[in-house]
C-alpha positions as CSV (number, residue, x, y, z in Angstrom):
1,M,0.0,0.0,0.0
2,S,0.9,3.5,-0.7
3,L,1.7,5.9,1.5
4,T,-0.5,8.4,0.2
5,A,-3.3,6.0,0.5
6,I,-1.9,4.9,4.2
7,I,-2.2,8.9,5.0
8,L,-5.3,9.0,3.9
9,L,-6.7,5.7,6.0
10,A,-4.8,7.2,9.3
11,L,-6.7,10.2,9.0
12,V,-9.8,9.2,7.4
13,Q,-10.1,7.1,10.8
14,G,-9.2,9.3,13.6
15,I,-11.0,11.7,12.1
16,T,-13.5,10.4,12.4
17,E,-13.5,7.9,14.3
18,F,-14.5,10.1,17.8
19,L,-17.2,12.5,15.5
20,P,-20.6,11.6,14.9
21,I,-20.3,11.6,11.9
22,S,-19.3,7.6,11.1
23,S,-15.6,6.1,10.5
24,S,-16.8,2.7,9.3
25,G,-18.5,4.7,6.4
26,H,-16.4,6.8,6.0
27,L,-13.2,4.1,5.8
28,I,-15.8,1.9,3.4
29,L,-16.1,5.1,0.7
30,M,-12.4,6.3,1.0
31,R,-11.1,2.2,-0.2
32,E,-14.4,2.4,-3.2
33,F,-13.2,5.3,-4.3
34,G,-10.2,5.7,-4.0
35,A,-9.6,2.7,-5.9
36,A,-11.5,4.3,-8.4
37,A,-9.0,7.0,-8.8
38,G,-6.2,4.0,-8.7
39,L,-5.3,4.6,-5.4
40,D,-4.1,1.3,-3.4
41,T,-6.3,2.1,-1.1
42,V,-7.3,-1.8,-0.8
43,G,-4.9,-3.9,0.4
44,A,-3.3,-6.9,-1.6
45,N,-5.5,-9.3,0.1
46,A,-8.5,-9.4,3.0
47,N,-6.1,-10.4,5.1
48,A,-3.8,-6.7,4.6
49,D,-7.3,-5.0,5.0
50,L,-7.7,-6.5,8.4
51,V,-4.3,-5.3,9.4
52,M,-4.6,-2.3,7.9
53,D,-8.0,-1.9,10.0
54,V,-6.8,-3.4,13.4
55,A,-3.7,-0.5,13.5
56,L,-6.3,1.9,12.1
57,H,-7.9,1.2,15.4
58,V,-5.2,0.0,18.4
59,G,-4.5,4.1,16.6
60,T,-7.7,5.7,17.6
61,L,-7.5,3.4,20.5
62,A,-4.2,4.8,22.2
63,A,-5.7,8.4,21.7
64,V,-8.9,7.7,23.7
65,V,-7.3,6.3,26.2
66,L,-5.2,8.7,27.1
67,Y,-7.6,10.9,26.9
68,T,-10.7,10.0,29.5
69,W,-7.1,8.1,31.2
70,K,-8.7,10.1,34.6
71,D,-11.9,8.0,34.5
72,L,-10.7,5.3,33.9
73,R,-8.8,5.4,37.0
74,R,-11.4,6.8,38.9
75,M,-13.7,3.2,37.7
76,S,-11.0,1.2,38.2
77,V,-10.3,2.5,42.1
78,G,-14.7,2.4,41.9
79,V,-14.6,-1.5,41.5
80,V,-12.0,-2.4,43.7
81,Q,-13.2,0.1,46.5
82,G,-16.6,-1.2,45.5
83,L,-15.7,-4.7,46.1
84,S,-15.1,-4.3,49.7
85,G,-18.8,-2.6,49.9
86,N,-17.8,0.9,49.3
87,K,-20.2,1.9,45.8
88,T,-18.6,4.9,45.0
89,E,-18.9,6.9,41.6
90,G,-16.7,4.7,39.7
91,W,-18.0,1.7,40.7
92,H,-22.2,2.2,38.7
93,L,-20.1,4.5,35.9
94,A,-17.9,1.3,35.4
95,W,-21.3,-1.8,35.0
96,Q,-22.6,0.3,32.7
97,L,-20.1,0.8,30.9
98,V,-20.4,-2.8,31.1
99,L,-24.3,-2.9,30.4
100,V,-24.1,-1.1,28.0
101,T,-21.9,-3.1,25.5
102,V,-23.1,-6.2,25.9
103,P,-25.8,-5.9,23.8
104,V,-23.3,-4.9,20.4
105,V,-21.6,-7.4,21.7
106,V,-24.0,-9.8,21.1
107,I,-25.7,-8.6,18.2
108,G,-22.2,-7.6,16.9
109,V,-21.2,-11.9,17.0
110,L,-25.0,-13.2,15.4
111,A,-25.0,-10.8,12.6
112,K,-21.2,-10.3,11.4
113,D,-21.3,-11.8,8.2
114,L,-24.8,-9.2,7.4
115,I,-22.8,-6.1,9.1
116,T,-19.4,-7.2,6.3
117,D,-21.1,-8.0,3.4
118,T,-24.6,-6.9,2.8
119,L,-24.4,-4.2,4.1
120,R,-21.7,-2.4,3.0
121,A,-23.2,-0.6,0.2
122,V,-23.3,3.0,-0.8
123,E,-26.6,3.3,-0.7
124,V,-27.2,2.5,3.2
125,I,-24.4,4.3,4.0
126,A,-26.3,7.1,2.7
127,W,-29.3,6.6,3.7
128,T,-28.2,6.2,7.1
129,T,-25.7,9.2,7.2
130,L,-29.1,11.8,6.2
131,I,-31.5,9.9,9.0
132,F,-29.2,9.5,11.7
133,G,-28.1,13.2,10.4
134,V,-31.1,14.3,10.9
135,L,-31.9,12.3,14.3
136,L,-29.1,13.9,16.3
137,W,-30.4,17.5,15.1
138,V,-33.7,16.5,16.8
139,A,-31.7,15.4,19.8
140,D,-29.8,18.6,20.5
141,R,-32.7,20.4,20.7
142,A,-33.5,18.6,24.2
143,L,-32.5,20.9,27.1
144,T,-32.1,19.1,30.1
145,R,-28.4,18.7,31.7
146,L,-28.1,15.9,33.6
147,T,-24.5,14.5,34.8
148,L,-22.6,11.1,34.3
149,P,-23.7,10.7,38.1
150,Q,-27.1,11.3,36.8
151,L,-27.9,8.4,34.3
152,G,-29.0,5.5,35.5
153,Y,-29.7,1.8,35.4
154,S,-32.0,2.0,32.7
155,K,-31.4,5.5,30.6
156,A,-27.3,3.9,30.0
157,L,-29.9,1.1,28.5
158,L,-31.1,2.3,26.4
159,I,-27.9,4.0,24.7
160,G,-26.6,0.4,24.9
161,V,-29.4,-0.3,22.8
162,A,-29.6,2.2,20.2
163,Q,-26.0,2.0,20.3
164,V,-26.2,-1.6,18.2
165,L,-28.1,0.5,15.4
166,A,-24.2,1.3,14.6
167,L,-23.5,-2.3,13.4
168,I,-25.0,-0.1,9.8
169,P,-22.4,1.8,8.6
170,G,-22.6,5.2,8.4
171,V,-25.2,5.6,11.7
172,S,-21.7,6.1,13.8
173,R,-21.2,4.6,17.1
174,S,-20.5,7.8,18.6
175,G,-23.4,9.4,17.1
176,I,-26.0,7.6,18.1
177,C,-24.1,6.8,21.8
178,M,-24.1,10.9,21.7
179,T,-27.6,11.2,20.3
180,F,-29.2,9.2,22.9
181,G,-26.9,10.7,25.7
182,R,-28.8,13.7,24.7
183,F,-32.6,11.5,24.3
184,V,-31.7,10.7,28.4
185,G,-30.8,14.1,28.9
186,L,-27.2,14.6,29.4
187,S,-25.6,17.6,28.0
188,R,-23.5,17.9,24.7
189,V,-20.1,17.7,26.0
190,E,-21.3,14.3,29.4
191,A,-22.9,12.6,26.0
192,A,-20.0,12.8,23.6
193,R,-17.9,11.8,27.4
194,F,-20.0,8.9,27.6
195,A,-19.5,8.0,24.1
196,L,-15.5,8.5,24.5
197,L,-15.7,5.8,27.0
198,L,-18.1,3.3,25.6
199,S,-15.8,3.5,22.3
200,I,-12.8,1.3,24.1
201,P,-14.8,-2.3,25.3
202,T,-16.1,-1.6,21.0
203,I,-13.0,-0.7,19.9
204,I,-11.2,-3.5,22.2
205,G,-13.8,-6.0,20.9
206,A,-12.9,-5.5,16.8
207,G,-10.0,-5.2,17.2
208,T,-10.0,-8.6,19.1
209,L,-12.7,-10.3,16.6
210,A,-10.2,-9.1,14.2
211,G,-7.2,-10.6,15.4
212,L,-8.6,-14.0,15.8
213,D,-9.9,-13.8,12.2
214,L,-5.6,-13.4,11.3
215,Y,-4.7,-15.6,13.6
216,Q,-7.4,-18.3,11.9
217,A,-5.8,-17.0,8.2
218,G,-2.4,-17.4,9.9
219,D,-1.8,-13.8,8.6
220,A,-1.4,-12.2,11.9
221,Q,2.3,-10.1,10.7
222,L,2.6,-6.6,12.0
223,G,4.2,-3.9,8.6
224,M,6.0,-1.2,8.4
225,D,2.7,0.5,6.9
226,A,1.0,-0.8,9.5
227,L,2.8,0.8,12.2
228,V,3.3,4.0,10.0
229,G,-1.1,3.7,9.7
230,L,-1.0,3.1,13.3
231,C,0.8,6.7,14.6
232,L,-0.8,8.7,12.1
233,S,-4.3,8.0,13.5
234,F,-3.0,8.6,16.9
235,V,-2.2,11.6,16.5
236,S,-5.1,12.6,14.4
237,A,-7.4,11.0,16.9
238,W,-6.4,12.8,19.7
239,V,-6.4,15.8,17.5
240,A,-10.0,15.7,16.6
241,I,-10.9,14.3,20.6
242,L,-9.4,17.3,21.3
243,V,-11.0,19.8,19.1
244,M,-14.7,18.0,19.8
245,M,-14.6,18.3,23.1
246,R,-13.3,22.3,22.8
247,W,-16.5,22.9,20.4
248,L,-19.2,20.8,22.2
249,A,-18.6,23.5,25.1
250,R,-19.6,26.6,24.0
251,A,-21.2,25.3,20.5
252,T,-24.3,23.0,19.0
253,F,-23.0,19.3,17.2
254,L,-25.1,21.3,14.7
255,P,-21.7,21.4,12.3
256,F,-21.9,17.7,12.5
257,V,-25.4,17.3,11.2
258,L,-24.7,20.0,8.6
259,Y,-22.4,18.0,7.2
260,R,-24.4,14.6,7.8
261,L,-26.9,15.7,5.0
262,A,-24.6,16.9,2.7
263,L,-22.4,14.0,2.6
264,G,-25.7,12.0,2.7
265,G,-27.0,13.7,0.2
266,V,-24.2,13.8,-2.5
267,L,-23.3,9.1,-1.4
268,L,-27.6,9.9,-2.5
269,A,-26.5,11.3,-6.2
270,I,-23.8,8.9,-6.8
271,A,-25.6,5.6,-5.5
272,Y,-28.9,6.2,-7.5
273,A,-27.2,8.5,-10.7
């Protein structure tokens, strides 16, 4: 894979992973349209693509862990204290993450073939980009301002059930978590913060499944291309998280909504031209 293709894929993955605009949808489109434009954005074989995907996800995972390390430390301490009977905010947040992650893991394993094959079409990404962009705009009009300690298990589970929809390319895992975070009353920053924390087990799960596929294929080598992609996705994801969180502290999700509507319109024109 050329350096240009690696840079494009890494930047797309890093920038879009945590923004409410769908990283999987953008990666699918980048590979398809990049290949059509003469770029080798598609690997020499399926295993080469899997290696690059794992590397890009490891880079974004490192970025979100670095950003949320204080929350992760608080949850770790909370679990230890909770085992001795002192159930703090960290204890409840840790178990909320577990509860929210279960639905997407179960459905993801059961519907893996459907997700990786049937639902990767451009027209599917176009419609999901549009529909869930509008839904984000509707949710963002909510005026309540709950914090994570006020979320509770029932509202957290609702976000977890909604997260299953993100298995469809174009929906956006971060986007659907932020959307339903707003629906249940979280502030913009807290909804984004919860979505970032939820991305950690999701990315680990997706990377583990891809790694198992590589192991079974007997081709799990991490070459220089993957290392470059890993580093670039880490840096771009870190910058994207910082920019998004600072923006949401003082403004709305409207720019992301407008971007989704514009992208969805262009993709519809391409799909049905």
